[in-house]
All heavy atoms as TSV, in Angstrom:
chain	resi	resn	atom	element	x	y	z
A	1	MET	N	N	35.258	43.871	-96.714
A	1	MET	CA	C	35.063	43.953	-95.287
A	1	MET	C	C	35.488	45.344	-94.837
A	1	MET	O	O	36.511	45.857	-95.276
A	1	MET	CB	C	35.895	42.885	-94.578
A	1	MET	CG	C	35.677	42.919	-93.093
A	1	MET	SD	S	36.526	41.642	-92.166
A	1	MET	CE	C	35.913	40.173	-92.908
A	2	SER	N	N	34.701	45.929	-93.946
A	2	SER	CA	C	35.007	47.278	-93.475
A	2	SER	C	C	36.096	47.243	-92.410
A	2	SER	O	O	36.483	46.174	-91.914
A	2	SER	CB	C	33.750	47.934	-92.895
A	2	SER	OG	O	33.468	47.409	-91.611
A	3	SER	N	N	36.559	48.423	-92.033
A	3	SER	CA	C	37.573	48.518	-90.977
A	3	SER	C	C	37.031	48.041	-89.636
A	3	SER	O	O	37.793	47.734	-88.726
A	3	SER	CB	C	38.071	49.958	-90.866
A	3	SER	OG	O	36.991	50.819	-90.533
A	4	LYS	N	N	35.705	47.946	-89.510
A	4	LYS	CA	C	35.073	47.439	-88.280
A	4	LYS	C	C	34.741	45.960	-88.398
A	4	LYS	O	O	33.977	45.414	-87.605
A	4	LYS	CB	C	33.791	48.220	-87.985
A	4	LYS	CG	C	34.028	49.675	-87.657
A	4	LYS	CD	C	32.699	50.341	-87.352
A	4	LYS	CE	C	32.880	51.812	-87.044
A	4	LYS	NZ	N	31.603	52.450	-86.719
A	5	ASN	N	N	35.313	45.299	-89.419
A	5	ASN	CA	C	35.078	43.870	-89.668
A	5	ASN	C	C	33.621	43.557	-89.975
A	5	ASN	O	O	33.120	42.488	-89.667
A	5	ASN	CB	C	35.576	43.014	-88.504
A	5	ASN	CG	C	37.070	43.086	-88.358
A	5	ASN	OD1	O	37.792	43.106	-89.353
A	5	ASN	ND2	N	37.551	43.156	-87.138
A	6	GLN	N	N	32.938	44.496	-90.596
A	6	GLN	CA	C	31.556	44.286	-91.001
A	6	GLN	C	C	31.523	43.948	-92.483
A	6	GLN	O	O	32.361	44.413	-93.246
A	6	GLN	CB	C	30.724	45.537	-90.736
A	6	GLN	CG	C	30.645	45.904	-89.269
A	6	GLN	CD	C	30.010	47.262	-89.065
A	6	GLN	OE1	O	30.171	48.169	-89.878
A	6	GLN	NE2	N	29.284	47.413	-87.965
A	7	ILE	N	N	30.528	43.156	-92.858
A	7	ILE	CA	C	30.362	42.822	-94.268
A	7	ILE	C	C	28.976	43.252	-94.732
A	7	ILE	O	O	28.069	43.415	-93.924
A	7	ILE	CB	C	30.556	41.311	-94.547
A	7	ILE	CG1	C	29.504	40.488	-93.793
A	7	ILE	CG2	C	31.958	40.864	-94.185
A	7	ILE	CD1	C	29.445	39.043	-94.214
A	8	VAL	N	N	28.831	43.419	-96.016
A	8	VAL	CA	C	27.541	43.738	-96.616
A	8	VAL	C	C	27.001	42.453	-97.229
A	8	VAL	O	O	27.689	41.781	-97.992
A	8	VAL	CB	C	27.691	44.825	-97.698
A	8	VAL	CG1	C	26.377	45.048	-98.421
A	8	VAL	CG2	C	28.190	46.120	-97.079
A	9	VAL	N	N	25.780	42.116	-96.878
A	9	VAL	CA	C	25.134	40.949	-97.482
A	9	VAL	C	C	24.514	41.429	-98.791
A	9	VAL	O	O	23.677	42.345	-98.788
A	9	VAL	CB	C	24.060	40.361	-96.541
A	9	VAL	CG1	C	23.362	39.188	-97.197
A	9	VAL	CG2	C	24.671	39.963	-95.204
A	10	PRO	N	N	24.915	40.843	-99.902
A	10	PRO	CA	C	24.382	41.289	-101.200
A	10	PRO	C	C	22.859	41.217	-101.248
A	10	PRO	O	O	22.227	40.375	-100.605
A	10	PRO	CB	C	25.009	40.307	-102.190
A	10	PRO	CG	C	26.219	39.783	-101.500
A	10	PRO	CD	C	25.874	39.754	-100.037
A	11	LYS	N	N	22.275	42.124	-102.015
A	11	LYS	CA	C	20.815	42.223	-102.130
A	11	LYS	C	C	20.181	40.895	-102.522
A	11	LYS	O	O	19.163	40.502	-101.949
A	11	LYS	CB	C	20.443	43.302	-103.143
A	11	LYS	CG	C	18.957	43.513	-103.272
A	11	LYS	CD	C	18.625	44.618	-104.248
A	11	LYS	CE	C	17.116	44.793	-104.348
A	11	LYS	NZ	N	16.775	45.857	-105.305
A	12	ALA	N	N	20.789	40.183	-103.456
A	12	ALA	CA	C	20.217	38.896	-103.892
A	12	ALA	C	C	20.156	37.907	-102.730
A	12	ALA	O	O	19.176	37.171	-102.579
A	12	ALA	CB	C	21.047	38.321	-105.035
A	13	ALA	N	N	21.175	37.910	-101.874
A	13	ALA	CA	C	21.180	37.006	-100.716
A	13	ALA	C	C	20.147	37.454	-99.691
A	13	ALA	O	O	19.441	36.627	-99.104
A	13	ALA	CB	C	22.572	36.962	-100.085
A	14	ARG	N	N	20.046	38.778	-99.449
A	14	ARG	CA	C	19.041	39.282	-98.497
A	14	ARG	C	C	17.645	38.911	-98.956
A	14	ARG	O	O	16.800	38.493	-98.147
A	14	ARG	CB	C	19.148	40.810	-98.367
A	14	ARG	CG	C	20.400	41.281	-97.675
A	14	ARG	CD	C	20.338	42.769	-97.312
A	14	ARG	NE	N	19.864	43.640	-98.359
A	14	ARG	CZ	C	20.642	44.319	-99.206
A	14	ARG	NH1	N	21.948	44.201	-99.141
A	14	ARG	NH2	N	20.099	45.109	-100.118
A	15	GLU	N	N	17.392	39.047	-100.242
A	15	GLU	CA	C	16.068	38.708	-100.768
A	15	GLU	C	C	15.811	37.205	-100.706
A	15	GLU	O	O	14.721	36.769	-100.347
A	15	GLU	CB	C	15.925	39.219	-102.201
A	15	GLU	CG	C	15.829	40.730	-102.274
A	15	GLU	CD	C	15.811	41.260	-103.694
A	15	GLU	OE1	O	16.119	40.493	-104.641
A	15	GLU	OE2	O	15.499	42.465	-103.864
A	16	ALA	N	N	16.817	36.407	-101.033
A	16	ALA	CA	C	16.649	34.949	-101.015
A	16	ALA	C	C	16.369	34.443	-99.599
A	16	ALA	O	O	15.596	33.500	-99.413
A	16	ALA	CB	C	17.897	34.268	-101.579
A	17	LEU	N	N	16.986	35.085	-98.596
A	17	LEU	CA	C	16.781	34.677	-97.200
A	17	LEU	C	C	15.643	35.447	-96.537
A	17	LEU	O	O	15.322	35.208	-95.383
A	17	LEU	CB	C	18.069	34.874	-96.394
A	17	LEU	CG	C	19.225	33.953	-96.747
A	17	LEU	CD1	C	20.491	34.389	-96.013
A	17	LEU	CD2	C	18.885	32.508	-96.408
A	18	ASP	N	N	15.044	36.390	-97.259
A	18	ASP	CA	C	13.984	37.243	-96.727
A	18	ASP	C	C	14.457	37.932	-95.447
A	18	ASP	O	O	13.796	37.898	-94.415
A	18	ASP	CB	C	12.707	36.430	-96.486
A	18	ASP	CG	C	11.505	37.316	-96.198
A	18	ASP	OD1	O	11.463	38.459	-96.704
A	18	ASP	OD2	O	10.611	36.873	-95.446
A	19	LEU	N	N	15.634	38.570	-95.528
A	19	LEU	CA	C	16.234	39.216	-94.365
A	19	LEU	C	C	15.712	40.633	-94.186
A	19	LEU	O	O	15.435	41.336	-95.152
A	19	LEU	CB	C	17.755	39.277	-94.521
A	19	LEU	CG	C	18.495	37.948	-94.491
A	19	LEU	CD1	C	19.979	38.182	-94.732
A	19	LEU	CD2	C	18.265	37.222	-93.179
A	20	ALA	N	N	15.613	41.023	-92.920
A	20	ALA	CA	C	15.225	42.378	-92.555
A	20	ALA	C	C	16.159	42.838	-91.441
A	20	ALA	O	O	16.776	42.007	-90.760
A	20	ALA	CB	C	13.773	42.396	-92.079
A	21	PRO	N	N	16.279	44.153	-91.245
A	21	PRO	CA	C	17.131	44.633	-90.147
A	21	PRO	C	C	16.739	43.976	-88.823
A	21	PRO	O	O	15.552	43.834	-88.513
A	21	PRO	CB	C	16.856	46.133	-90.118
A	21	PRO	CG	C	16.466	46.459	-91.526
A	21	PRO	CD	C	15.688	45.254	-91.995
A	22	GLY	N	N	17.731	43.539	-88.078
A	22	GLY	CA	C	17.491	42.900	-86.785
A	22	GLY	C	C	17.406	41.388	-86.849
A	22	GLY	O	O	17.413	40.726	-85.820
A	23	ASP	N	N	17.285	40.823	-88.053
A	23	ASP	CA	C	17.253	39.364	-88.172
A	23	ASP	C	C	18.589	38.774	-87.732
A	23	ASP	O	O	19.628	39.424	-87.816
A	23	ASP	CB	C	16.962	38.934	-89.613
A	23	ASP	CG	C	15.507	39.087	-89.994
A	23	ASP	OD1	O	14.673	39.283	-89.090
A	23	ASP	OD2	O	15.208	39.033	-91.194
A	24	ARG	N	N	18.540	37.538	-87.268
A	24	ARG	CA	C	19.752	36.850	-86.820
A	24	ARG	C	C	20.187	35.858	-87.883
A	24	ARG	O	O	19.357	35.227	-88.532
A	24	ARG	CB	C	19.475	36.109	-85.504
A	24	ARG	CG	C	19.041	37.040	-84.398
A	24	ARG	CD	C	18.674	36.371	-83.083
A	24	ARG	NE	N	18.178	35.031	-83.199
A	24	ARG	CZ	C	18.602	34.009	-82.432
A	24	ARG	NH1	N	19.491	34.196	-81.505
A	24	ARG	NH2	N	18.099	32.812	-82.586
A	25	LEU	N	N	21.510	35.743	-88.047
A	25	LEU	CA	C	22.077	34.822	-89.019
A	25	LEU	C	C	23.052	33.882	-88.343
A	25	LEU	O	O	23.788	34.281	-87.442
A	25	LEU	CB	C	22.865	35.579	-90.096
A	25	LEU	CG	C	22.103	36.416	-91.090
A	25	LEU	CD1	C	23.078	37.168	-91.979
A	25	LEU	CD2	C	21.201	35.534	-91.926
A	26	ALA	N	N	23.050	32.647	-88.788
A	26	ALA	CA	C	24.106	31.704	-88.419
A	26	ALA	C	C	25.064	31.667	-89.599
A	26	ALA	O	O	24.637	31.566	-90.748
A	26	ALA	CB	C	23.526	30.320	-88.160
A	27	VAL	N	N	26.343	31.786	-89.316
A	27	VAL	CA	C	27.354	31.776	-90.370
A	27	VAL	C	C	28.297	30.623	-90.097
A	27	VAL	O	O	28.817	30.484	-88.985
A	27	VAL	CB	C	28.128	33.109	-90.413
A	27	VAL	CG1	C	29.193	33.082	-91.491
A	27	VAL	CG2	C	27.169	34.270	-90.625
A	28	SER	N	N	28.515	29.773	-91.093
A	28	SER	CA	C	29.466	28.670	-90.954
A	28	SER	C	C	30.462	28.741	-92.102
A	28	SER	O	O	30.159	29.251	-93.174
A	28	SER	CB	C	28.742	27.323	-90.933
A	28	SER	OG	O	27.996	27.147	-92.117
A	29	VAL	N	N	31.659	28.243	-91.845
A	29	VAL	CA	C	32.732	28.295	-92.835
A	29	VAL	C	C	33.262	26.885	-93.049
A	29	VAL	O	O	33.541	26.160	-92.087
A	29	VAL	CB	C	33.870	29.221	-92.363
A	29	VAL	CG1	C	35.004	29.251	-93.375
A	29	VAL	CG2	C	33.346	30.622	-92.083
A	30	ASP	N	N	33.390	26.510	-94.306
A	30	ASP	CA	C	33.971	25.222	-94.688
A	30	ASP	C	C	34.994	25.510	-95.779
A	30	ASP	O	O	34.634	25.702	-96.940
A	30	ASP	CB	C	32.884	24.272	-95.178
A	30	ASP	CG	C	33.416	22.891	-95.529
A	30	ASP	OD1	O	34.548	22.562	-95.112
A	30	ASP	OD2	O	32.693	22.141	-96.214
A	31	GLY	N	N	36.257	25.597	-95.382
A	31	GLY	CA	C	37.293	25.969	-96.345
A	31	GLY	C	C	37.089	27.395	-96.789
A	31	GLY	O	O	37.052	28.312	-95.980
A	32	ASP	N	N	36.919	27.596	-98.093
A	32	ASP	CA	C	36.683	28.931	-98.644
A	32	ASP	C	C	35.195	29.232	-98.827
A	32	ASP	O	O	34.841	30.263	-99.398
A	32	ASP	CB	C	37.389	29.072	-99.991
A	32	ASP	CG	C	38.901	29.130	-99.856
A	32	ASP	OD1	O	39.379	29.459	-98.761
A	32	ASP	OD2	O	39.594	28.837	-100.854
A	33	THR	N	N	34.342	28.340	-98.368
A	33	THR	CA	C	32.903	28.517	-98.549
A	33	THR	C	C	32.273	29.028	-97.257
A	33	THR	O	O	32.499	28.478	-96.178
A	33	THR	CB	C	32.232	27.181	-98.932
A	33	THR	OG1	O	32.853	26.695	-100.120
A	33	THR	CG2	C	30.748	27.354	-99.157
A	34	VAL	N	N	31.488	30.085	-97.377
A	34	VAL	CA	C	30.761	30.657	-96.240
A	34	VAL	C	C	29.282	30.409	-96.476
A	34	VAL	O	O	28.760	30.662	-97.555
A	34	VAL	CB	C	31.028	32.175	-96.112
A	34	VAL	CG1	C	30.218	32.768	-94.972
A	34	VAL	CG2	C	32.509	32.436	-95.911
A	35	ARG	N	N	28.617	29.899	-95.449
A	35	ARG	CA	C	27.184	29.604	-95.539
A	35	ARG	C	C	26.448	30.455	-94.511
A	35	ARG	O	O	26.862	30.532	-93.359
A	35	ARG	CB	C	26.950	28.124	-95.272
A	35	ARG	CG	C	25.505	27.712	-95.292
A	35	ARG	CD	C	25.375	26.235	-94.932
A	35	ARG	NE	N	24.009	25.909	-94.633
A	35	ARG	CZ	C	23.170	25.355	-95.485
A	35	ARG	NH1	N	23.576	25.058	-96.698
A	35	ARG	NH2	N	21.936	25.095	-95.141
A	36	MET	N	N	25.354	31.093	-94.929
A	36	MET	CA	C	24.523	31.884	-94.019
A	36	MET	C	C	23.138	31.258	-93.956
A	36	MET	O	O	22.600	30.834	-94.979
A	36	MET	CB	C	24.396	33.323	-94.512
A	36	MET	CG	C	25.665	34.108	-94.467
A	36	MET	SD	S	25.412	35.835	-94.880
A	36	MET	CE	C	24.771	35.733	-96.529
A	37	GLU	N	N	22.593	31.238	-92.759
A	37	GLU	CA	C	21.253	30.683	-92.556
A	37	GLU	C	C	20.483	31.618	-91.634
A	37	GLU	O	O	20.989	32.034	-90.597
A	37	GLU	CB	C	21.384	29.300	-91.913
A	37	GLU	CG	C	20.088	28.616	-91.638
A	37	GLU	CD	C	20.301	27.248	-90.992
A	37	GLU	OE1	O	21.442	26.797	-90.850
A	37	GLU	OE2	O	19.281	26.643	-90.610
A	38	LYS	N	N	19.268	31.972	-92.020
A	38	LYS	CA	C	18.428	32.825	-91.186
A	38	LYS	C	C	17.955	32.024	-89.980
A	38	LYS	O	O	17.466	30.901	-90.122
A	38	LYS	CB	C	17.238	33.338	-91.994
A	38	LYS	CG	C	16.363	34.306	-91.246
A	38	LYS	CD	C	15.255	34.833	-92.138
A	38	LYS	CE	C	14.341	35.771	-91.419
A	38	LYS	NZ	N	13.282	36.283	-92.299
A	39	LEU	N	N	18.097	32.615	-88.804
A	39	LEU	CA	C	17.659	31.959	-87.573
A	39	LEU	C	C	16.294	32.488	-87.155
A	39	LEU	O	O	15.940	33.624	-87.478
A	39	LEU	CB	C	18.670	32.227	-86.454
A	39	LEU	CG	C	20.056	31.645	-86.655
A	39	LEU	CD1	C	20.983	32.097	-85.533
A	39	LEU	CD2	C	20.005	30.127	-86.721
A	40	PRO	N	N	15.544	31.677	-86.419
A	40	PRO	CA	C	14.262	32.185	-85.911
A	40	PRO	C	C	14.515	33.297	-84.899
A	40	PRO	O	O	15.613	33.387	-84.339
A	40	PRO	CB	C	13.626	30.956	-85.248
A	40	PRO	CG	C	14.743	30.006	-85.016
A	40	PRO	CD	C	15.807	30.312	-86.018
A	41	PRO	N	N	13.531	34.148	-84.669
A	41	PRO	CA	C	13.713	35.227	-83.690
A	41	PRO	C	C	14.043	34.660	-82.312
A	41	PRO	O	O	13.604	33.569	-81.952
A	41	PRO	CB	C	12.359	35.939	-83.662
A	41	PRO	CG	C	11.632	35.469	-84.863
A	41	PRO	CD	C	12.197	34.146	-85.251
A	42	ALA	N	N	14.819	35.413	-81.549
A	42	ALA	CA	C	15.127	35.015	-80.172
A	42	ALA	C	C	13.829	35.040	-79.368
A	42	ALA	O	O	12.880	35.765	-79.697
A	42	ALA	CB	C	16.148	35.967	-79.567
A	43	ARG	N	N	13.777	34.264	-78.319
A	43	ARG	CA	C	12.553	34.204	-77.498
A	43	ARG	C	C	12.131	35.583	-77.028
A	43	ARG	O	O	10.959	35.928	-77.060
A	43	ARG	CB	C	12.785	33.309	-76.281
A	43	ARG	CG	C	12.866	31.872	-76.613
A	43	ARG	CD	C	13.029	31.045	-75.373
A	43	ARG	NE	N	13.347	29.687	-75.751
A	43	ARG	CZ	C	13.786	28.797	-74.928
A	43	ARG	NH1	N	13.961	29.088	-73.668
A	43	ARG	NH2	N	14.040	27.579	-75.338
A	44	GLU	N	N	13.098	36.382	-76.574
A	44	GLU	CA	C	12.743	37.706	-76.070
A	44	GLU	C	C	12.198	38.607	-77.179
A	44	GLU	O	O	11.363	39.464	-76.933
A	44	GLU	CB	C	13.916	38.375	-75.357
A	44	GLU	CG	C	15.170	38.502	-76.171
A	44	GLU	CD	C	16.104	37.310	-76.088
A	44	GLU	OE1	O	15.725	36.248	-75.571
A	44	GLU	OE2	O	17.233	37.441	-76.565
A	45	ASP	N	N	12.625	38.380	-78.424
A	45	ASP	CA	C	12.090	39.163	-79.539
A	45	ASP	C	C	10.625	38.825	-79.786
A	45	ASP	O	O	9.839	39.691	-80.159
A	45	ASP	CB	C	12.888	38.919	-80.823
A	45	ASP	CG	C	14.277	39.524	-80.771
A	45	ASP	OD1	O	14.515	40.397	-79.905
A	45	ASP	OD2	O	15.122	39.118	-81.582
A	46	ARG	N	N	10.260	37.566	-79.599
A	46	ARG	CA	C	8.862	37.177	-79.808
A	46	ARG	C	C	7.960	37.788	-78.742
A	46	ARG	O	O	6.772	37.984	-78.960
A	46	ARG	CB	C	8.735	35.660	-79.807
A	46	ARG	CG	C	9.357	35.006	-81.021
A	46	ARG	CD	C	8.930	33.569	-81.154
A	46	ARG	NE	N	9.120	32.800	-79.953
A	46	ARG	CZ	C	10.119	31.941	-79.739
A	46	ARG	NH1	N	11.017	31.743	-80.666
A	46	ARG	NH2	N	10.218	31.284	-78.603
A	47	LEU	N	N	8.516	38.101	-77.565
A	47	LEU	CA	C	7.725	38.673	-76.478
A	47	LEU	C	C	7.602	40.192	-76.567
A	47	LEU	O	O	6.743	40.781	-75.939
A	47	LEU	CB	C	8.359	38.305	-75.128
A	47	LEU	CG	C	8.412	36.813	-74.811
A	47	LEU	CD1	C	9.184	36.584	-73.520
A	47	LEU	CD2	C	7.020	36.234	-74.707
A	48	ARG	N	N	8.491	40.800	-77.365
A	48	ARG	CA	C	8.524	42.253	-77.469
A	48	ARG	C	C	7.171	42.788	-77.909
A	48	ARG	O	O	6.570	42.305	-78.848
A	48	ARG	CB	C	9.595	42.649	-78.471
A	48	ARG	CG	C	9.830	44.140	-78.531
A	48	ARG	CD	C	11.105	44.404	-79.187
A	48	ARG	NE	N	12.089	43.627	-78.436
A	48	ARG	CZ	C	13.372	43.607	-78.661
A	48	ARG	NH1	N	13.862	44.310	-79.616
A	48	ARG	NH2	N	14.191	42.877	-77.948
A	49	GLY	N	N	6.692	43.787	-77.195
A	49	GLY	CA	C	5.441	44.436	-77.553
A	49	GLY	C	C	4.213	43.823	-76.913
A	49	GLY	O	O	3.134	44.395	-77.002
A	50	MET	N	N	4.353	42.684	-76.250
A	50	MET	CA	C	3.184	42.043	-75.649
A	50	MET	C	C	2.585	42.886	-74.533
A	50	MET	O	O	1.390	42.830	-74.280
A	50	MET	CB	C	3.538	40.649	-75.121
A	50	MET	CG	C	3.773	39.640	-76.220
A	50	MET	SD	S	4.170	38.011	-75.586
A	50	MET	CE	C	2.673	37.600	-74.710
A	51	LEU	N	N	3.412	43.674	-73.859
A	51	LEU	CA	C	2.934	44.462	-72.727
A	51	LEU	C	C	2.833	45.948	-73.055
A	51	LEU	O	O	2.845	46.785	-72.182
A	51	LEU	CB	C	3.876	44.253	-71.526
A	51	LEU	CG	C	3.983	42.806	-71.034
A	51	LEU	CD1	C	5.016	42.700	-69.930
A	51	LEU	CD2	C	2.640	42.293	-70.559
A	52	ARG	N	N	2.717	46.275	-74.338
A	52	ARG	CA	C	2.722	47.682	-74.726
A	52	ARG	C	C	1.540	48.456	-74.143
A	52	ARG	O	O	1.589	49.667	-74.028
A	52	ARG	CB	C	2.790	47.837	-76.229
A	52	ARG	CG	C	1.563	47.390	-76.970
A	52	ARG	CD	C	1.702	47.654	-78.473
A	52	ARG	NE	N	1.016	46.639	-79.216
A	52	ARG	CZ	C	1.591	45.590	-79.791
A	52	ARG	NH1	N	2.875	45.439	-79.708
A	52	ARG	NH2	N	0.890	44.704	-80.436
A	53	ASP	N	N	0.471	47.760	-73.751
A	53	ASP	CA	C	-0.680	48.444	-73.181
A	53	ASP	C	C	-0.491	48.758	-71.704
A	53	ASP	O	O	-1.280	49.501	-71.126
A	53	ASP	CB	C	-1.951	47.608	-73.369
A	53	ASP	CG	C	-2.326	47.463	-74.838
A	53	ASP	OD1	O	-1.985	48.371	-75.620
A	53	ASP	OD2	O	-2.944	46.457	-75.197
A	54	VAL	N	N	0.538	48.199	-71.095
A	54	VAL	CA	C	0.821	48.485	-69.692
A	54	VAL	C	C	1.501	49.843	-69.633
A	54	VAL	O	O	2.550	50.057	-70.229
A	54	VAL	CB	C	1.723	47.400	-69.071
A	54	VAL	CG1	C	2.086	47.768	-67.648
A	54	VAL	CG2	C	1.018	46.061	-69.135
A	55	VAL	N	N	0.888	50.783	-68.941
A	55	VAL	CA	C	1.386	52.153	-68.933
A	55	VAL	C	C	2.543	52.326	-67.965
A	55	VAL	O	O	3.494	53.023	-68.242
A	55	VAL	CB	C	0.240	53.135	-68.573
A	55	VAL	CG1	C	0.753	54.543	-68.471
A	55	VAL	CG2	C	-0.887	53.023	-69.576
A	56	ASP	N	N	2.488	51.671	-66.828
A	56	ASP	CA	C	3.444	51.915	-65.759
A	56	ASP	C	C	3.939	50.585	-65.210
A	56	ASP	O	O	3.161	49.648	-65.040
A	56	ASP	CB	C	2.742	52.713	-64.652
A	56	ASP	CG	C	3.657	53.157	-63.552
A	56	ASP	OD1	O	4.873	52.911	-63.632
A	56	ASP	OD2	O	3.142	53.772	-62.595
A	57	ALA	N	N	5.232	50.495	-64.906
A	57	ALA	CA	C	5.778	49.268	-64.323
A	57	ALA	C	C	5.093	48.948	-63.001
A	57	ALA	O	O	4.996	47.794	-62.605
A	57	ALA	CB	C	7.285	49.398	-64.126
A	58	GLY	N	N	4.601	49.966	-62.322
A	58	GLY	CA	C	3.890	49.750	-61.069
A	58	GLY	C	C	2.628	48.928	-61.245
A	58	GLY	O	O	2.156	48.296	-60.303
A	59	ASP	N	N	2.082	48.925	-62.449
A	59	ASP	CA	C	0.915	48.088	-62.722
A	59	ASP	C	C	1.273	46.611	-62.599
A	59	ASP	O	O	0.437	45.796	-62.255
A	59	ASP	CB	C	0.370	48.353	-64.128
A	59	ASP	CG	C	-0.214	49.746	-64.278
A	59	ASP	OD1	O	-0.509	50.391	-63.256
A	59	ASP	OD2	O	-0.368	50.188	-65.436
A	60	LEU	N	N	2.516	46.280	-62.940
A	60	LEU	CA	C	2.965	44.896	-62.868
A	60	LEU	C	C	3.594	44.578	-61.524
A	60	LEU	O	O	3.410	43.501	-60.981
A	60	LEU	CB	C	3.988	44.615	-63.978
A	60	LEU	CG	C	3.458	44.648	-65.396
A	60	LEU	CD1	C	4.600	44.488	-66.379
A	60	LEU	CD2	C	2.439	43.550	-65.612
A	61	TRP	N	N	4.392	45.516	-61.028
A	61	TRP	CA	C	5.127	45.299	-59.783
A	61	TRP	C	C	4.862	46.469	-58.843
A	61	TRP	O	O	5.653	47.423	-58.763
A	61	TRP	CB	C	6.626	45.195	-60.054
A	61	TRP	CG	C	6.976	44.030	-60.910
A	61	TRP	CD1	C	7.022	42.736	-60.542
A	61	TRP	CD2	C	7.298	44.054	-62.305
A	61	TRP	NE1	N	7.368	41.934	-61.617
A	61	TRP	CE2	C	7.553	42.723	-62.710
A	61	TRP	CE3	C	7.409	45.058	-63.256
A	61	TRP	CZ2	C	7.896	42.395	-64.007
A	61	TRP	CZ3	C	7.754	44.728	-64.550
A	61	TRP	CH2	C	7.995	43.407	-64.907
A	62	PRO	N	N	3.758	46.425	-58.088
A	62	PRO	CA	C	3.408	47.541	-57.204
A	62	PRO	C	C	4.506	47.842	-56.187
A	62	PRO	O	O	4.651	48.978	-55.757
A	62	PRO	CB	C	2.125	47.069	-56.506
A	62	PRO	CG	C	1.635	45.913	-57.305
A	62	PRO	CD	C	2.771	45.369	-58.081
A	63	GLU	N	N	5.287	46.848	-55.815
A	63	GLU	CA	C	6.335	47.075	-54.819
A	63	GLU	C	C	7.403	48.050	-55.317
A	63	GLU	O	O	8.116	48.652	-54.541
A	63	GLU	CB	C	6.985	45.757	-54.371
A	63	GLU	CG	C	7.663	44.966	-55.481
A	63	GLU	CD	C	6.729	44.031	-56.248
A	63	GLU	OE1	O	5.506	44.098	-56.051
A	63	GLU	OE2	O	7.252	43.224	-57.027
A	64	LEU	N	N	7.490	48.252	-56.647
A	64	LEU	CA	C	8.451	49.208	-57.179
A	64	LEU	C	C	8.079	50.650	-56.841
A	64	LEU	O	O	8.927	51.518	-56.727
A	64	LEU	CB	C	8.578	49.060	-58.698
A	64	LEU	CG	C	9.214	47.781	-59.208
A	64	LEU	CD1	C	9.204	47.768	-60.737
A	64	LEU	CD2	C	10.634	47.647	-58.703
A	65	GLU	N	N	6.792	50.907	-56.684
A	65	GLU	CA	C	6.346	52.271	-56.354
A	65	GLU	C	C	6.669	52.632	-54.927
A	65	GLU	O	O	6.745	53.796	-54.594
A	65	GLU	CB	C	4.856	52.391	-56.617
A	65	GLU	CG	C	4.510	52.350	-58.099
A	65	GLU	CD	C	3.045	52.595	-58.362
A	65	GLU	OE1	O	2.277	52.767	-57.393
A	65	GLU	OE2	O	2.666	52.633	-59.539
A	66	GLU	N	N	6.866	51.643	-54.068
A	66	GLU	CA	C	7.168	51.921	-52.653
A	66	GLU	C	C	8.580	52.436	-52.475
A	66	GLU	O	O	8.878	53.093	-51.500
A	66	GLU	CB	C	6.960	50.657	-51.814
A	66	GLU	CG	C	5.532	50.161	-51.831
A	66	GLU	CD	C	5.368	48.813	-51.155
A	66	GLU	OE1	O	6.346	48.329	-50.554
A	66	GLU	OE2	O	4.269	48.254	-51.250
A	67	ALA	N	N	9.463	52.128	-53.395
A	67	ALA	CA	C	10.882	52.501	-53.250
A	67	ALA	C	C	11.114	53.966	-53.440
A	67	ALA	O	O	10.402	54.746	-53.877
A	67	ALA	CB	C	11.725	51.718	-54.261
């Protein structure tokens, strides 16, 4: 464990869980056993990029341009 209380997930575990940067994990502890489970993406993560074709926030909220 690092001085920032961070841990490294071993490569074999990352591959077994198909982990990528930004993935969420649930960690549970039972005695000396630690269990990690990959969680589905957060709702807001699934929405990310849906509006990438919108150039300006004013296209969505015209009242913002009045301010």
